[in-house]
C-alpha positions in Angstrom: 94.8 -21.0 54.2 92.5 -20.7 56.9 88.9 -19.5 56.1 86.1 -19.1 58.5 82.6 -20.7 57.1 80.6 -18.9 55.1 77.4 -18.0 56.8 75.8 -16.2 53.8 75.1 -19.3 51.9 73.1 -21.0 54.9 71.3 -17.1 55.3 70.7 -16.8 51.4 69.2 -20.4 51.2 66.8 -19.9 54.1 65.9 -16.4 52.6 65.1 -18.2 48.9 63.1 -21.0 50.7 61.2 -18.3 52.8 60.2 -16.3 49.9 59.2 -19.2 47.4 57.3 -20.5 50.6 55.5 -17.4 50.7 54.8 -17.2 46.8 53.7 -21.1 47.2 51.1 -19.7 49.8 49.4 -16.9 47.9 49.1 -19.3 44.5 47.6 -22.4 46.7 45.5 -19.5 48.5 44.4 -18.3 45.3 43.5 -22.1 44.1 41.9 -22.9 47.4 39.7 -19.7 47.8 38.4 -20.2 44.1 35.6 -22.8 44.5 35.0 -20.6 47.7 34.1 -17.5 45.9 32.4 -19.2 42.7 30.1 -20.6 45.4 29.7 -16.8 46.5 28.8 -16.0 43.0 31.7 -13.6 43.3 32.9 -14.1 39.6 34.8 -10.6 39.2 37.2 -11.8 42.2 37.0 -15.6 40.9 38.5 -13.6 37.2 41.1 -12.3 39.2 42.2 -15.2 41.5 42.1 -17.5 37.9 44.5 -14.6 36.1 46.9 -14.7 39.2 47.5 -18.6 38.7 47.6 -18.2 35.1 50.3 -15.9 35.2 51.9 -18.4 37.5 51.3 -21.2 35.0 52.9 -18.9 32.5 56.3 -18.6 34.4 56.3 -22.1 35.0 55.6 -23.0 31.2 58.4 -20.3 30.3 60.7 -21.9 32.6 60.6 -25.5 31.9 57.7 -26.2 34.4 60.2 -25.1 37.3 59.9 -22.3 39.6 62.7 -19.9 39.2 63.2 -19.7 42.2 64.2 -23.3 42.2 67.3 -22.6 40.3 68.2 -19.7 42.7 67.9 -22.3 45.5 70.3 -24.5 43.9 73.1 -22.1 44.0 73.4 -22.6 47.6 73.2 -26.4 48.3 73.8 -29.5 46.2 70.5 -31.0 48.0 68.0 -31.8 45.2 65.5 -33.6 47.1 61.6 -32.7 46.5 61.8 -29.8 49.1 65.3 -28.3 49.0 64.0 -25.3 47.8 60.9 -24.7 49.8 59.2 -25.1 53.3 56.9 -28.0 52.6 56.4 -31.5 53.4 58.7 -33.7 51.0 55.2 -35.1 49.6 53.6 -32.1 49.1 56.6 -30.4 47.3 57.0 -34.1 45.4 53.4 -33.6 44.1 52.8 -30.0 44.3 52.0 -29.4 40.3 49.5 -32.1 40.2 47.8 -31.6 43.7 47.5 -28.0 42.6 47.1 -28.4 39.0 44.0 -30.7 39.7 42.1 -28.3 42.4 43.0 -25.4 39.9 41.2 -27.4 37.2 38.2 -28.3 39.4 37.7 -25.1 40.7 37.8 -23.5 37.0 35.4 -26.0 36.0 33.4 -25.1 39.5 33.3 -21.7 38.6 32.1 -22.1 35.2 28.9 -24.3 36.4 28.4 -21.5 39.0 28.5 -18.6 36.1 26.4 -20.4 33.6 23.8 -21.2 36.5 23.0 -17.5 37.3 
């Protein structure tokens, strides 16, 4: 039987990677904005940013410290490189949790210091 290549697989993988990258950008943006917002003493917005990131942390913990979108992307490829499921440079994808986890903890601590100083 002669079948045409399934174009839905690469399209589905690209769609998952785009959604994953957009979700990552939102959470990374929250983490990067946190110290700026704290410096400006907008503690209500800082609390919102912290809450958004904490929801993501709960999702990651509940999913064995992996994004649920990684499992979805894995259905469409046998590639398991650090960035097979997201449009990020390999080194950022590989060390994402370490980089942004550290920045988040630092941002929360900075927010607490700023809040105490008011």
